Structures are given as structure tokens and as C-alpha cells.
Backbone as CSV, one residue per row, in Angstrom:
resi,resn,N_x,N_y,N_z,CA_x,CA_y,CA_z,C_x,C_y,C_z
1,MET,1.355,-1.124,0.225,-0.226,0.733,-0.077,0.376,1.023,-0.003
2,THR,0.437,2.267,-0.582,1.381,3.587,-1.066,0.725,4.074,-0.271
3,SER,1.457,5.460,0.537,0.890,6.670,0.962,1.194,8.009,-0.039
4,ASN,-0.193,8.882,-0.186,-0.492,9.666,-1.461,-0.150,10.995,-0.102
5,SER,1.200,11.454,0.559,1.545,11.977,1.512,0.637,13.128,0.875
6,ALA,1.449,14.025,-0.369,0.767,14.870,-0.888,-0.549,15.555,-0.406
7,ALA,-1.223,14.904,-0.123,-2.654,15.142,0.106,-2.672,16.001,1.141
8,PHE,-1.734,15.257,2.310,-1.592,16.110,3.807,-0.904,16.956,3.901
9,ASP,-0.309,17.781,2.998,0.288,18.595,1.996,0.239,19.676,3.214
10,ALA,1.166,20.405,3.884,0.599,21.655,4.224,1.260,22.555,3.958
11,ASN,-0.411,24.064,3.060,0.592,24.654,2.183,0.769,26.006,2.973
12,ARG,2.242,27.085,3.186,2.713,27.538,4.084,2.045,28.608,3.018
13,THR,1.844,28.794,2.441,1.684,30.658,1.745,0.336,31.097,2.377
14,SER,0.178,32.983,2.483,-0.821,33.991,2.299,-2.218,33.293,1.376
15,SER,-3.295,33.057,2.133,-4.298,32.612,1.201,-4.126,34.587,1.186
16,ASN,-3.918,35.352,1.835,-4.912,36.620,1.535,-6.245,37.010,1.485
17,ARG,-6.462,36.035,2.745,-8.459,36.291,2.916,-7.923,36.511,4.708
18,CYS,-9.131,37.005,5.165,-9.107,36.946,6.487,-11.242,37.329,6.312
19,GLY,-11.404,36.954,7.781,-13.226,36.916,7.923,-13.042,36.649,8.850
20,VAL,-15.199,36.493,8.886,-15.276,36.416,10.720,-16.685,35.582,10.065
21,THR,-17.381,35.426,11.704,-18.557,34.404,11.248,-19.363,35.056,12.502
22,LEU,-20.601,34.982,12.172,-21.629,36.021,11.954,-22.830,35.372,12.700
23,MET,-23.319,35.976,13.872,-24.957,34.560,14.067,-25.519,35.657,12.957
24,ASN,-26.790,34.300,12.517,-27.665,34.724,11.657,-29.194,34.965,12.246
25,ASN,-29.045,36.095,12.708,-29.722,36.566,13.550,-29.766,38.104,12.647
26,GLN,-31.162,38.776,13.608,-31.325,39.790,12.977,-30.448,41.051,12.340
27,ASN,-29.256,41.374,13.192,-28.523,42.020,13.512,-26.832,41.492,12.756
28,GLY,-26.441,40.318,12.159,-26.246,39.474,11.283,-26.258,39.670,10.009
29,TYR,-27.658,39.617,10.469,-27.735,39.210,8.062,-27.678,40.598,8.398
30,VAL,-28.035,41.844,8.523,-28.149,43.264,8.335,-26.408,43.748,7.833
31,VAL,-25.498,43.367,8.635,-24.287,43.446,8.156,-23.804,42.787,7.782
32,ALA,-24.137,41.345,7.320,-23.639,40.697,6.108,-24.625,41.772,4.646
33,GLU,-25.340,42.055,4.684,-26.420,42.557,3.290,-25.163,43.770,3.518
34,VAL,-24.831,44.662,4.320,-23.719,45.558,4.074,-22.548,44.934,3.358
35,MET,-21.866,44.428,3.894,-20.519,43.701,3.090,-20.643,43.354,2.898
36,GLY,-21.405,42.565,2.081,-21.742,41.815,1.327,-21.914,42.761,-0.424
37,ALA,-22.089,44.298,0.022,-22.420,44.872,-1.082,-21.348,45.238,-1.529
38,LYS,-20.402,44.958,-0.682,-18.392,45.543,-0.656,-17.629,44.648,-2.341
39,ASP,-17.124,45.321,-2.915,-16.331,44.721,-4.208,-15.269,44.024,-3.306
40,GLY,-15.543,42.456,-3.793,-14.214,41.216,-3.058,-14.472,40.558,-1.932
41,ILE,-15.943,41.038,-1.355,-16.645,40.198,-0.143,-17.349,38.964,-0.132
42,THR,-17.353,38.417,0.061,-18.407,37.202,-0.537,-19.015,36.422,1.307
43,ILE,-19.906,35.848,1.005,-20.948,35.804,2.341,-21.321,34.688,1.880
44,THR,-21.295,33.952,2.927,-22.005,32.934,2.968,-23.406,32.400,4.033
45,GLU,-24.165,31.811,3.616,-25.308,31.900,4.916,-25.480,30.824,4.926
46,PHE,-25.348,29.657,6.486,-25.777,28.711,6.450,-27.311,28.965,7.250
47,PRO,-27.908,28.115,7.988,-28.647,28.336,8.983,-28.951,28.242,10.551
48,SER,-27.479,28.797,10.845,-27.300,28.959,12.059,-26.259,30.116,11.754
49,MET,-25.779,31.159,10.820,-24.388,30.942,11.567,-24.380,31.687,9.657
50,ILE,-23.844,33.245,9.635,-22.829,33.742,8.449,-21.554,33.362,8.341
51,ARG,-21.625,33.029,7.074,-19.423,33.481,7.239,-19.514,35.323,6.342
52,VAL,-18.870,35.820,6.383,-17.913,37.073,5.294,-16.288,36.715,5.158
53,ASP,-16.183,36.575,4.219,-14.916,36.922,3.848,-14.223,37.588,2.728
54,GLY,-12.882,37.917,2.326,-12.566,38.699,1.678,-11.146,38.981,1.372
55,PRO,-10.683,39.669,0.903,-9.904,39.893,0.576,-8.591,40.499,1.141
56,GLY,-7.355,40.664,1.825,-6.312,42.011,2.265,-6.538,42.694,3.506
57,LYS,-7.708,42.866,3.742,-8.515,44.201,4.525,-9.722,44.292,4.423
58,ILE,-10.515,44.012,5.495,-11.903,44.074,5.247,-11.982,45.169,6.586
59,VAL,-13.194,46.007,5.924,-13.465,47.221,7.226,-15.212,47.163,7.465
60,PHE,-15.276,47.098,8.461,-16.925,46.733,9.137,-16.925,48.126,9.814
61,ASP,-17.664,48.965,9.021,-17.918,50.641,9.658,-19.080,50.773,10.180
62,TYR,-19.346,51.239,11.509,-20.266,50.795,12.514,-21.056,52.182,12.069
63,ALA,-20.977,53.439,11.179,-21.611,54.628,10.870,-22.964,53.609,9.812
64,GLU,-21.624,52.620,9.380,-22.451,52.286,7.327,-22.830,51.399,8.606
65,ILE,-23.413,50.250,9.139,-24.580,49.445,9.598,-25.086,49.893,10.257
66,SER,-25.351,51.537,11.586,-26.137,52.209,11.855,-27.084,52.455,11.301
67,GLU,-26.490,53.219,9.791,-27.558,53.470,8.915,-28.682,52.614,8.316
68,ALA,-27.752,51.260,8.052,-28.843,50.112,7.898,-29.335,49.571,9.256
69,LEU,-29.060,49.618,10.054,-29.896,48.716,11.452,-31.165,49.603,11.549
70,GLY,-30.482,51.023,11.078,-32.053,52.220,11.700,-31.419,52.220,13.278
71,THR,-30.468,52.016,13.819,-29.797,51.757,15.295,-28.743,52.348,15.705
72,THR,-27.980,52.238,16.776,-26.586,52.400,17.037,-25.879,50.990,16.892
73,PHE,-25.095,51.022,15.816,-23.945,50.221,16.301,-22.499,49.979,16.596
74,ASP,-21.796,49.218,17.868,-20.199,49.835,17.871,-19.749,48.841,17.920
75,GLY,-19.173,48.226,18.309,-17.842,47.369,18.685,-18.556,46.619,19.813
76,SER,-18.894,46.752,20.859,-18.998,45.488,21.668,-20.813,44.939,20.942
77,ASP,-21.005,45.328,20.101,-22.299,44.890,19.067,-22.015,44.129,18.163
78,PHE,-20.935,44.490,18.040,-20.045,43.258,16.610,-19.705,42.180,17.285
79,GLU,-18.822,42.574,18.919,-18.537,41.067,19.383,-20.333,40.815,20.182
80,GLU,-20.936,41.119,19.975,-21.773,40.262,20.641,-22.640,38.965,19.427
81,ILE,-22.377,39.397,17.593,-23.155,38.106,17.180,-21.826,37.786,15.837
82,MET,-20.816,38.208,16.869,-19.154,37.348,16.018,-18.866,36.151,16.909
83,SER,-18.582,34.826,15.813,-18.167,33.684,17.061,-16.834,33.500,16.909
84,THR,-16.327,33.804,15.752,-14.895,33.350,14.892,-14.213,33.949,14.038
85,HIS,-13.269,33.988,13.789,-12.741,34.810,12.760,-11.570,34.339,12.788
86,TYR,-10.811,34.318,11.371,-9.317,34.933,11.052,-8.960,35.866,10.422
87,GLY,-7.449,35.524,10.696,-6.687,37.600,10.457,-6.619,38.008,11.170
88,ARG,-5.820,39.446,11.566,-5.341,40.183,12.359,-7.379,40.884,12.526
89,MET,-6.947,41.058,13.372,-8.972,41.483,13.783,-8.516,43.113,15.033
90,VAL,-8.859,44.426,14.628,-8.603,45.567,14.944,-9.235,46.260,15.481
91,HIS,-9.716,46.205,17.062,-11.112,47.350,17.053,-10.513,48.309,17.130
92,LEU,-11.540,49.837,16.540,-11.492,51.563,17.190,-12.832,51.467,17.823
93,ASP,-12.807,52.857,17.951,-13.366,53.568,18.119,-15.036,53.310,17.127
94,ASP,-15.029,53.514,16.215,-16.209,53.527,14.801,-16.029,52.578,13.904
95,MET,-14.897,51.341,13.322,-15.063,50.683,13.444,-13.920,49.408,13.476
96,THR,-14.244,48.047,12.837,-13.417,46.965,13.430,-12.401,46.592,11.570
97,LEU,-11.615,46.383,11.711,-10.464,46.418,11.122,-9.885,44.454,11.011
98,MET,-10.178,44.338,9.624,-9.330,42.520,9.479,-8.754,42.724,8.907
99,PHE,-6.982,42.074,8.996,-6.213,42.231,8.014,-5.682,40.831,8.064
100,ALA,-5.588,40.193,6.543,-5.236,38.831,6.371,-4.138,38.667,6.420
101,ASN,-3.082,39.902,6.557,-1.628,39.506,6.747,-1.259,40.744,7.552
102,PRO,-0.445,39.822,8.857,0.144,40.945,9.935,0.623,41.766,9.824
103,GLU,1.880,41.292,7.950,1.929,42.911,8.162,1.180,43.912,8.061
104,ASP,0.179,43.783,7.003,-0.625,44.978,7.069,-0.933,45.244,8.441
105,ALA,-1.602,44.756,8.877,-1.823,45.556,10.099,-1.067,46.241,11.334
106,ALA,0.674,45.843,11.189,1.924,46.128,11.891,1.755,47.567,12.723
107,GLU,1.138,48.771,12.368,0.920,49.870,12.584,-0.471,50.483,13.895
108,TYR,-1.083,49.169,13.738,-2.167,48.697,14.677,-1.681,47.780,15.869
109,ILE,-1.056,46.906,15.584,-0.692,45.689,16.450,0.545,45.409,16.987
110,ASP,1.320,46.927,16.514,2.469,46.541,17.330,3.507,45.269,16.370
111,PHE,3.303,45.420,15.557,4.227,44.112,14.775,5.056,44.832,14.012
112,ASP,6.709,44.405,14.562,7.689,45.121,14.329,8.139,43.929,12.668
113,LEU,8.475,45.118,11.784,8.539,45.210,10.923,10.699,44.457,10.785
114,THR,10.647,45.008,11.482,12.590,45.373,11.611,12.703,43.865,11.125
115,PRO,13.948,43.524,9.975,14.643,42.697,9.975,15.461,42.531,11.279
116,VAL,15.095,41.178,11.823,16.942,40.185,12.666,17.763,40.408,12.032
117,GLN,18.354,40.743,12.362,20.615,39.952,12.304,21.278,38.768,12.769
């Protein structure tokens, strides 16, 4: 019996993707609708969750989401409907940013880009 280990090899290259899983409730659905109108964002709806995925950097602008909801939306609301994420997440007062690569988030997360000698 021969083994095809290539099928199980790790791919260590960047996917250049990031994303979140949201609850499939009223707020999660509206956030997904707002985000789905943006270029490059993919929305995948499941019975109990909604995936929001995109390339490079995703911006969840609270003012934009608040307008669509008809009520104030902020970071605590975002945390309430989000169950998991991949990529670097940065919460600011007026938005949440998702970065596919830590280098792109360096200014926010104190990631040192200086090469080590």
C-alpha cells in the first residue's frame, strides 16, 4: 500500500484572505448585507451562522452598519454577533478592521517589521 502524503502536505503560503463568522440573527443578517455590497466580499449563509470573507483587508464601518440597522451599532454589538474570525482583528472606536496578513496590520498591533540580524 502506498501513501499519498502530498494530499496532506501543509501549504504555508498566505491565502491573503480574512473573515468572520456572524450569528444568523437580525443584526448579523444586516451586517452581512452591508458587507456583501462591498467589492471582493463573499457572503455564505448557513442556518445558524453567516460567513463574511474577503481579500486583504475588510472594514466593518459602524456608521454604515448603524444606518442600515436604523439604530446605533458599535464594537460591543459586533463582538456580540461574531463567534470566530481568521486574520488579524483590530477594534477601533468607529470600526473593526480585519487584515489577512500581520504585516498589513503592523501599525495597529505593534508588529515589528524590522529584520533581525
